[in-house]
C-alpha positions in Angstrom: 183.3 63.9 155.6 182.3 62.9 152.1 185.0 64.9 150.2 183.6 64.0 146.8 180.2 65.6 147.5 181.8 68.5 149.3 184.0 69.2 146.2 181.0 68.8 143.9 178.9 71.1 146.0 181.6 73.7 146.1 181.9 73.8 142.3 178.1 74.0 142.0 178.1 77.0 144.4 181.0 78.7 142.6 179.0 78.6 139.3 176.0 80.2 141.1 178.2 82.9 142.8 177.6 81.6 146.3 179.9 82.4 149.2 178.9 80.9 152.6 179.1 83.3 155.5 181.1 82.3 158.6 179.5 81.9 162.0 181.7 84.7 163.2 180.4 87.0 160.4 176.8 86.4 161.4 177.6 86.9 165.1 179.4 90.2 164.2 178.6 91.3 160.6 181.2 94.1 161.0 183.7 91.3 160.1 182.1 90.9 156.7 184.4 92.2 153.9 183.9 95.7 152.7 183.4 94.4 149.1 180.4 92.2 150.1 178.9 95.0 152.3 179.2 97.4 149.4 177.6 95.0 146.9 174.8 94.3 149.3 173.6 97.9 149.2 172.3 97.3 145.6 170.5 94.0 146.5 166.9 93.9 147.7 166.6 92.2 151.1 164.1 89.7 149.7 165.8 88.9 146.4 166.8 85.3 145.7 170.4 86.4 145.7 173.3 84.6 147.5 174.6 87.8 148.9 171.5 87.9 151.1 173.1 85.1 153.1 175.2 87.9 154.6 172.0 89.6 155.9 171.1 86.5 158.0 172.0 88.2 161.3 170.5 90.6 164.0 172.3 93.8 162.8 170.3 94.8 159.7 169.2 98.4 160.1 165.5 99.3 159.5 165.8 100.1 155.8 168.3 97.4 155.1 170.8 99.9 153.6 173.5 99.0 156.1 174.4 97.2 159.3 173.9 98.8 162.6 176.5 99.3 165.3 174.4 97.1 167.6 171.2 95.1 166.8 168.1 97.1 166.2 166.0 97.0 169.4 163.3 98.7 171.5 163.6 99.5 175.2 160.2 99.3 176.8 160.0 101.5 179.9 157.6 102.1 182.8 155.2 104.3 180.8 154.4 101.3 178.5 154.9 98.3 180.8 153.9 99.5 184.2 157.0 98.0 185.7 160.2 99.8 186.6 162.6 97.2 185.0 163.7 97.9 181.5 162.6 95.4 178.9 165.0 95.2 176.0 163.6 93.7 172.8 165.9 92.7 169.8 163.9 93.0 166.5 163.7 89.8 164.4 161.5 91.1 161.5 164.6 92.8 160.0 166.0 89.4 158.9 165.9 89.1 155.1 163.7 87.0 152.9 161.0 86.0 155.5 160.9 88.9 157.9 161.6 86.6 160.8 164.7 85.2 162.6 164.1 81.5 161.7 166.1 82.1 158.5 169.1 82.0 160.8 168.2 78.7 162.3 167.7 77.2 158.8 171.2 78.3 157.7 172.7 77.0 160.9 171.1 73.6 160.3 172.0 73.3 156.7 175.6 74.6 156.9 177.1 71.5 158.6 175.4 69.2 156.2 177.0 71.1 153.3 180.5 71.2 154.9 180.3 67.4 155.7 179.0 66.4 152.3 176.0 64.9 154.0 173.7 66.7 151.6 174.0 65.9 147.9 172.2 68.6 145.9 171.8 66.3 142.9 169.5 63.9 144.8 168.5 65.1 148.2 165.6 67.3 149.3 165.7 69.4 152.4 162.5 68.8 154.4 161.7 71.6 156.8 159.0 70.7 159.5 157.7 73.8 161.3 154.8 75.6 162.8 155.4 78.5 160.4 158.5 80.6 160.1 161.2 77.9 160.2 159.9 76.1 157.1 159.9 79.5 155.3 163.4 80.1 156.3 164.4 76.7 155.1 162.7 77.1 151.8 164.4 80.6 151.4 167.9 79.3 152.2 167.4 76.2 150.0 166.3 78.3 147.0 169.2 80.7 147.3 171.6 77.7 147.4 169.9 76.0 144.5 168.7 73.1 146.6 165.4 71.2 146.5 163.1 71.6 149.5 159.8 70.8 151.1 157.9 72.8 153.7 155.7 71.1 156.4 153.4 73.1 158.6 149.9 72.9 160.2 147.0 73.9 157.9 145.7 76.3 160.6 148.6 78.6 160.5 148.2 82.2 159.3 147.3 82.8 155.6 150.4 85.1 155.2 152.7 82.1 155.7 151.0 80.1 153.0 150.9 83.0 150.6 154.7 83.4 151.0 155.4 79.7 150.5 153.3 79.5 147.3 155.5 82.2 145.7 158.7 80.5 146.7 158.3 76.7 146.2 158.8 75.2 142.8 155.8 72.8 143.1 152.7 73.3 145.2 153.2 69.7 146.3 156.3 70.9 148.2 154.0 72.5 150.8 152.7 69.7 153.1 149.8 70.8 155.3 149.3 68.8 158.4 146.1 68.6 160.5 145.5 71.2 163.2 147.3 74.3 164.4 150.0 75.3 166.9 149.5 72.4 169.3 149.5 69.6 166.7 153.2 68.9 166.5 152.9 65.1 166.6 151.0 65.3 163.3 154.1 67.2 161.8 156.3 64.3 163.1 154.0 61.8 161.5 154.4 63.5 158.1 158.1 63.6 158.6 158.2 59.9 159.3 156.3 59.2 156.2 158.6 61.3 154.0 161.6 59.7 155.7 160.8 56.4 154.0 162.4 58.0 150.9 166.2 58.1 151.7 166.6 61.2 149.5 164.5 63.3 151.9 166.7 64.9 154.6 164.4 65.7 157.5 165.8 68.9 159.1 163.6 68.9 162.2 164.0 72.1 164.1 162.6 70.5 167.3 165.4 67.9 167.4 168.3 69.5 165.4 171.1 70.4 167.8 172.4 72.8 165.2 169.3 74.9 165.7 170.3 75.1 169.4 173.9 75.8 168.6 173.4 78.6 166.0 171.3 80.6 168.4 173.7 80.1 171.3 176.5 81.2 168.9 174.7 84.1 167.2 171.5 85.2 168.9 173.1 85.1 172.4 176.0 87.5 171.6 173.7 89.8 169.7 171.6 90.3 172.9 174.8 90.8 174.9 176.0 93.5 172.5 172.6 95.3 172.8 172.6 95.2 176.6 176.2 96.3 177.0 175.6 99.4 174.8 172.4 100.3 176.7 174.2 99.7 180.0 177.0 102.2 179.3 177.6 104.6 182.2 174.7 103.2 184.2 174.3 100.6 187.0 171.8 98.5 184.8 172.0 94.8 185.7 170.9 92.0 183.3 168.5 89.8 185.2 166.6 87.6 182.8 166.4 86.3 179.3 162.9 85.5 178.2 161.8 83.4 175.1 158.8 81.4 174.0 159.4 77.7 173.8 158.8 77.0 170.1 161.4 74.6 168.9 163.6 75.9 171.8 166.3 77.0 169.5 166.0 80.7 170.4 166.0 79.6 174.1 169.6 78.6 173.6 170.6 82.3 173.6 169.8 82.1 177.3 172.6 79.6 177.9 175.1 82.0 176.3 173.7 84.9 178.3 173.8 83.0 181.5 177.5 82.4 181.0 178.3 85.9 179.7 176.0 88.1 181.8 174.7 85.9 184.6 171.0 86.1 183.6 168.4 83.5 184.4 166.3 82.0 181.7 162.5 82.0 181.5 160.5 79.9 178.9 157.1 81.2 177.7 154.2 79.0 176.6 150.5 79.4 176.0 148.2 79.2 179.0 145.7 77.4 176.9 148.2 74.6 176.4 150.3 74.5 179.7 152.6 71.6 178.8 155.6 72.7 180.8 153.6 74.3 183.7 151.1 71.5 184.3 151.9 68.6 181.8 148.8 70.1 180.1 147.3 70.2 176.6 145.0 72.3 174.5 144.8 74.6 171.5 145.8 78.2 171.2 146.7 81.0 168.8 150.1 82.2 169.8 151.5 81.1 166.5 155.1 80.0 166.3 155.3 78.2 169.6 154.3 74.6 168.8 153.7 72.6 172.0 152.1 69.5 173.7 155.6 68.2 173.9 159.1 69.2 175.1 161.5 69.7 172.2 164.6 67.5 172.2 166.8 70.6 171.9 165.3 72.3 175.0 168.1 72.4 177.6 165.5 72.0 180.4 168.1 71.5 183.2 169.4 75.1 182.6 165.9 76.7 182.5 164.8 78.7 185.6 161.2 79.8 185.1 158.1 78.8 183.1 155.7 81.7 182.4 152.3 81.1 180.7 150.5 83.7 178.7 146.9 83.6 177.3 146.3 83.9 173.6 143.4 86.2 174.6 146.1 88.7 175.6 148.1 88.4 172.5 145.1 88.5 170.1 143.6 91.5 171.8 146.8 93.5 172.3 147.7 92.8 168.6 144.4 94.5 167.8 145.2 97.5 169.9 148.8 97.8 168.6 147.7 97.5 164.9 144.5 99.5 164.6 143.9 103.2 164.2 141.6 103.3 167.2 144.3 101.5 169.3 147.1 103.8 168.2 145.0 106.9 169.0 144.3 105.5 172.5 148.0 104.7 173.2 149.1 108.2 172.0 146.3 110.5 173.0 144.8 108.8 176.1 147.8 107.0 177.5 150.4 109.6 176.5 152.9 107.2 174.9 155.4 108.6 172.4 154.3 108.3 168.8 157.8 107.0 167.9 157.2 104.0 170.2 153.6 103.3 169.0 154.8 103.3 165.4 157.2 100.5 166.3 154.6 98.2 167.9 153.8 96.5 164.6 157.3 95.0 164.9 155.8 92.6 167.5 154.1 89.5 166.3 152.1 87.1 168.5 155.0 85.3 170.2 156.8 88.6 170.5 153.9 90.1 172.5 153.9 86.9 174.6 157.6 87.4 175.4 157.0 91.0 176.5 154.0 90.0 178.7 156.1 87.2 180.3 158.9 89.8 181.0 156.4 92.1 182.7 155.1 89.2 184.8 158.7 88.3 185.8 159.5 91.9 186.7 156.4 91.9 189.0 157.1 88.5 190.5 160.8 89.4 191.2 160.0 93.0 192.3 162.6 94.3 189.8 163.6 97.9 190.0 164.8 100.6 187.6 168.3 99.3 187.5 167.2 95.8 186.4 166.9 94.7 182.8 165.2 91.8 181.0 166.3 90.7 177.6 164.0 89.2 175.0 163.3 89.0 171.3 160.6 89.9 168.8 161.0 86.9 166.5 158.7 88.3 163.8 156.3 91.2 163.3 152.5 91.9 163.0 152.7 91.7 159.2 152.6 87.9 159.4 149.3 88.1 161.2 147.1 90.5 159.3 144.6 87.8 158.5 144.5 86.9 162.2 144.0 90.6 163.0 140.9 90.6 160.8 139.6 87.5 162.7 140.0 89.3 166.0 138.2 92.4 164.7 135.3 90.3 163.3 134.9 88.3 166.5 135.2 91.3 168.9 132.3 91.4 171.3 130.8 94.9 171.5 132.1 98.2 170.1 135.9 98.5 169.6 136.5 102.1 170.7 138.7 104.1 173.1 137.1 102.4 176.1 137.6 99.0 174.7 141.3 99.7 174.1 141.6 101.0 177.7 140.1 97.8 179.0 142.3 95.6 176.9 145.5 97.5 177.8 144.7 97.5 181.5 143.6 93.9 181.7 146.2 92.2 179.6 149.3 94.4 180.0 149.4 97.1 182.7 147.6 95.0 185.4 148.7 91.5 184.3 149.1 89.2 187.4 151.8 86.8 188.4 149.6 83.7 188.3 150.3 80.7 186.0 154.1 80.9 186.3 156.6 78.7 188.1 160.1 79.2 189.5 161.7 75.8 188.7 163.1 73.7 191.5 165.3 70.7 190.8 162.2 68.4 190.9 160.4 70.7 188.5 163.2 70.6 186.0 163.4 66.8 186.2 159.6 66.5 185.7 159.7 68.6 182.6 162.8 66.8 181.3 161.1 63.4 181.9 158.0 64.6 180.1 160.1 64.6 176.9 160.7 60.9 177.2 157.2 60.0 175.8 157.7 62.0 172.6 161.4 61.3 171.8 162.1 57.8 173.2 158.7 56.1 172.9 157.4 57.8 169.8 160.4 59.0 167.8 162.9 56.3 168.5 165.7 58.3 170.2 167.8 56.0 172.3 167.5 56.3 176.1 171.2 57.0 176.5 171.0 59.8 173.9 168.0 61.2 175.6 169.5 61.2 179.1 172.9 62.7 178.3 171.1 66.0 177.7 171.1 66.5 181.4 174.8 67.3 181.3 175.6 70.9 180.5 178.9 69.7 178.8 176.7 68.1 176.2 175.2 71.5 175.2 178.5 73.3 175.5 180.1 70.9 173.0 177.4 71.6 170.5 178.0 75.3 170.8 181.8 74.9 170.5 181.3 72.8 167.4 179.2 75.4 165.8 181.7 78.2 166.4 184.5 75.9 165.2 183.1 75.7 161.7 184.6 79.0 160.5 187.9 77.4 159.2 185.9 74.8 157.3 183.7 77.5 155.8 186.8 79.3 154.6 188.2 76.1 153.1 184.9 75.3 151.4 184.7 78.8 149.8 188.3 78.4 148.5 187.8 74.9 146.9 
């Protein structure tokens, strides 16, 4: 620990009125002091105000006026999914500042650097490589804390992400656009390696930051547990699976918590157009937010049980049905869905829809019944993909009417098959684990011993324990 920098940073934060939330407070925001909760009521959720750090959790209610008893969620039932199992979806777009849960990951990755004195605000820049939401979360947290930052993301990501960044960065040069789209993660790493030549650039790479893993195991996992236990009350409902898109694999870490706490199995979702985990495959796709063509260093592969692939044709087309007047009328009038559910469907972004479709496939494959539950997350909402929605509309073949909506819904959701998925054997897990060697050892210089020790579950447990142990140090820092 560099106590000189820690002390200097604490003084800097005091002058800015910054109090750092504890991990326990983000895990259970009912532990936040009444004074802070009262003051929050007068703060806009997207304001550059340090109090908004205390909204970086899953318990914000839908109008951000208060915290909910349990995380806001949607229970998808048979009428919508066509399967008997209940699919429980925690809502990520209620996170502040960026309307996505990656702001939590950014805080979790920056906090230990502050507490250790590894980040000197007078000279360092936080560099946030991402396929979209994480870099926005990093920029938001950095700006609230008065720290310099840089966002890196592929140039092909949705217009809404760039519009947001342009309003938040101090200099347009702090937005680094790399070639390609979702699948071009290596190009992001190349940009990071170039920026790393300047020792004042702190590369906070979500794909290799174990703090990203640990914060989701410590915060996202318990939030899903609380949701399930409330829904389960006075029923025989059994938690069977946790489902999450790969992405950086941070959110997947919630599955490790849930496996210990509830006995669930973990399924990882990827795009069929780029079946890296399923087939060592490659390609391009539009399920934005789940960068691929590699296995993230922080993916606990040996504790993953299923791989489920979803086509971006499904997510593009269902996004059109969920977010158009024609589609809503079909769902309510023709399909008979409750209007209250249909109004909430815009809370599902592309990867969220993929998570739901993967849950349906698992329910079919495992023949789950009405007393079975699958837990998943909607990491962001449709508002981040309005420009992509317009592209889908413009490229739609034929007339987009009630019949078209029926065909899309039946093909991509109600009648989705159980192909292109894999129940992982020991050999499958080792194959996927070994696939990461080529990115991390050969390309990115991770030592072989550091790479291989990730097979041991004690390695991952220690990272989780370290994250939840930070509360005492946060309290000391705030009191300096």
